N, C-alpha and C positions, 0 to 999 in steps of 0.2 A: 628752454622746454625739451626733455628730455623724449624721444620718440617711445610709445608704447609698442608692445608686441601685439600681433595679432592672430588671430585663431586659422592655423593651415588646417584642422580636420578634428572631424567627431568620430568618436567610435563609441558605437553603440554595445551595449553588453558587459560582460562582467574583466576585470582587470585580473589578472591572474598576481600580478606584481603588488595590490593594493591590499585586499583580504582576502580569506577565503571563507569569510563568515557568509557571504551570500550565495555561495555553492553549497555550504552547510545547510542553510535554511531552505535550499530548494531540494535538495537530497530528503532533508527531514519531512516536507510537505509532500513530495511523491510518495516517499516511504508508507507515511499515515494514510494518506488517500488509500495505498493497493492495499494495506493492511486493512481499512474498513470495508474494503471491497469483498475480499478475501472471505474475511470471518464469517460473516452470514452465509457465505455458501459453503463452506467448509460444514458450519453447523447444520445446515438443512442436509448436505450430504450423511453427517452421522445419526440425523434423526429419523431420514429417510430407511438407514442401515437397519437402525434399532428395531424400527416399528415393522418392519419384515415377519409375515407370519411364519412361525418355526415348523417343523414336521415332530411336534411330539403327539403321541398318540391321544384317543380322547381319555378321560377319566374308566368311564364302562368298561374300556380294553385290558385295563390296567389288572383287574380284578379275575379275569379269566383264569 
């Protein structure tokens, strides 16, 4: 009966020699999360900037 090999070590994480799909999916998830966080913040800043009162004169002052 032939001897079987034995496991010498287990490495956790991504193996760069096997496939880059795991890395691509990780960056897609991180990028989508960052985009989902940043988009409402930018929208709120734009809305806040657009709602500032302008320095236009009152309509009664225009007829003088």
